C-alpha positions in Angstrom: 166.4 120.9 193.9 164.9 121.2 190.5 164.5 118.0 188.5 166.5 120.1 185.8 169.5 120.8 188.1 169.4 117.3 189.5 169.8 115.9 185.9 172.5 118.2 185.4 174.3 117.1 188.5 173.7 113.2 187.5 175.1 113.8 183.8 178.3 115.7 185.6 179.1 112.9 188.0 178.6 110.0 185.2 180.9 112.3 183.1 183.2 112.7 185.7 183.0 108.7 186.2 183.9 108.2 182.6 186.8 110.7 182.7 188.0 108.5 185.6 188.0 105.4 183.8 189.8 106.7 181.1 192.4 107.9 183.1 192.7 104.8 184.9 193.5 103.2 181.7 196.0 105.9 180.6 197.6 105.6 183.8 197.7 101.9 183.6 199.9 102.2 180.4 202.5 104.2 182.0 204.5 101.9 184.6 207.8 102.0 185.8 209.5 98.7 185.4 211.4 97.3 188.6 212.3 93.8 188.0 209.4 91.7 187.1 206.9 94.4 188.8 205.3 97.3 187.6 205.1 100.1 189.6 201.7 102.0 188.7 199.8 105.1 189.6 196.3 103.3 187.9 194.5 103.6 191.2 194.7 107.4 191.6 191.6 107.9 189.8 189.6 105.2 191.8 190.9 107.1 194.9 189.6 110.4 193.9 186.5 109.1 192.9 186.2 107.4 196.1 186.7 111.0 198.1 184.3 112.2 195.5 181.5 110.2 194.9 181.9 107.4 197.3 182.2 103.4 197.2 179.8 102.7 194.2 181.4 105.0 191.9 184.7 104.3 192.7 184.1 100.6 192.5 182.3 100.9 189.1 185.4 103.3 188.2 188.0 100.5 189.2 186.3 97.7 187.7 185.7 99.4 184.0 189.0 101.0 184.1 190.9 97.4 184.7 188.3 95.7 182.4 189.4 98.0 179.6 192.9 97.5 180.8 192.5 93.6 180.4 190.7 93.5 177.1 193.2 95.8 175.3 196.1 94.0 176.7 195.0 90.5 177.1 191.7 90.2 175.6 189.1 88.2 177.5 190.3 85.2 179.7 188.8 83.1 182.0 190.7 85.2 184.7 189.6 88.7 183.4 187.1 89.1 186.3 189.8 88.1 188.9 192.2 90.7 187.7 189.4 93.2 187.8 188.8 92.5 191.5 191.6 94.4 193.1 191.0 97.5 191.8 187.2 97.1 192.4 188.3 96.3 196.1 190.4 99.1 196.3 187.4 101.2 195.1 184.9 99.8 197.4 187.3 99.8 200.4 188.3 103.5 199.8 184.9 104.6 199.3 183.6 102.8 202.5 186.3 104.2 204.7 185.7 108.1 203.2 181.9 107.4 204.0 182.3 106.1 207.5 185.1 108.4 208.4 184.2 111.7 206.3 184.9 113.9 209.0 188.6 112.8 209.4 189.5 111.6 205.5 186.4 113.2 203.1 187.2 115.2 200.5 186.6 118.2 202.6 189.1 117.0 205.2 191.8 116.4 202.2 191.4 119.7 200.9 191.7 121.8 204.5 194.6 119.8 205.8 197.7 118.5 204.2 197.0 114.5 203.9 194.9 113.2 206.7 196.7 110.3 208.3 193.7 108.1 208.3 193.0 108.8 204.6 197.2 107.8 204.3 196.9 104.7 206.3 193.3 103.5 204.7 195.3 104.1 201.4 198.3 101.9 202.3 196.3 99.2 203.5 194.0 98.9 200.9 197.0 98.9 198.4 198.5 96.1 200.6 195.6 94.2 200.3 195.3 94.7 196.4 198.9 93.3 196.1 197.9 90.2 198.0 194.9 90.1 195.7 196.8 90.5 192.5 199.5 87.7 193.7 196.2 85.3 194.3 195.1 86.2 190.9 198.7 85.6 189.2 198.6 82.1 191.1 195.3 81.3 189.9 196.3 82.4 186.4 199.8 80.8 186.2 198.1 77.5 187.8 195.3 77.5 184.8 197.6 78.3 181.9 200.5 76.5 183.3 203.5 78.6 183.8 203.6 78.5 187.7 206.6 78.8 189.4 206.9 79.4 192.8 209.6 82.1 192.5 207.7 83.9 190.1 204.4 84.1 192.1 205.5 84.2 195.7 209.1 84.8 195.5 208.9 88.7 195.0 205.7 89.0 197.2 207.4 91.3 199.9 208.8 93.4 197.0 205.7 93.6 195.6 204.0 95.0 198.8 206.6 97.2 199.5 206.1 98.8 195.9 202.3 98.7 196.7 202.6 100.7 199.9 205.3 103.4 198.2 202.8 103.5 195.4 200.2 104.0 197.8 201.8 106.8 199.9 202.6 108.8 196.4 198.9 108.4 195.3 197.6 109.7 198.8 200.2 112.9 198.5 199.0 113.2 194.8 195.3 113.1 195.9 195.4 116.5 197.2 196.6 118.6 194.6 194.6 116.9 191.9 191.5 117.5 194.2 192.3 121.0 194.4 192.4 121.5 190.7 189.1 120.1 190.6 187.9 122.2 193.0 189.4 125.1 191.4 187.8 124.1 188.0 184.6 123.5 190.0 184.1 119.8 189.0 183.7 119.2 192.5 
């Protein structure tokens, strides 16, 4: 591969990462409120990035997307990094799973099969862990800023986990047509 072609591929990858960060932020603004919870699909770009480029890019996309979300919604607070952690975890865990099981849940497997079961299970598990990390962050944030209420933080944990599982399944199913469209557009 020539040096010029290598630069072009690196530039394309960086541009796609930037688009995924912007998409993460846009999807974080579009949420379906359910009681005190928010059902969102902001992690779809992180999952797609994990499929396309692996754990490092997905971690960066999740971290930067959530950082922008936090900055524009709440500003910088002592817990900003904690709020970024779930999205970064999801990117890292999904990316590592794709690298470790590329044949059964990589991008090519997703494009060839309906939705690989291993991909679905990994997505749901990472979503549940993200919900637990969000709950922990909410607990720390509420203790630091004095708005702690056991019912608010832990009372809806099961509902939060159920919403996360549903959201993860929907994002897993949505990942296939988006990946197909990206492949047809010759972006991946």
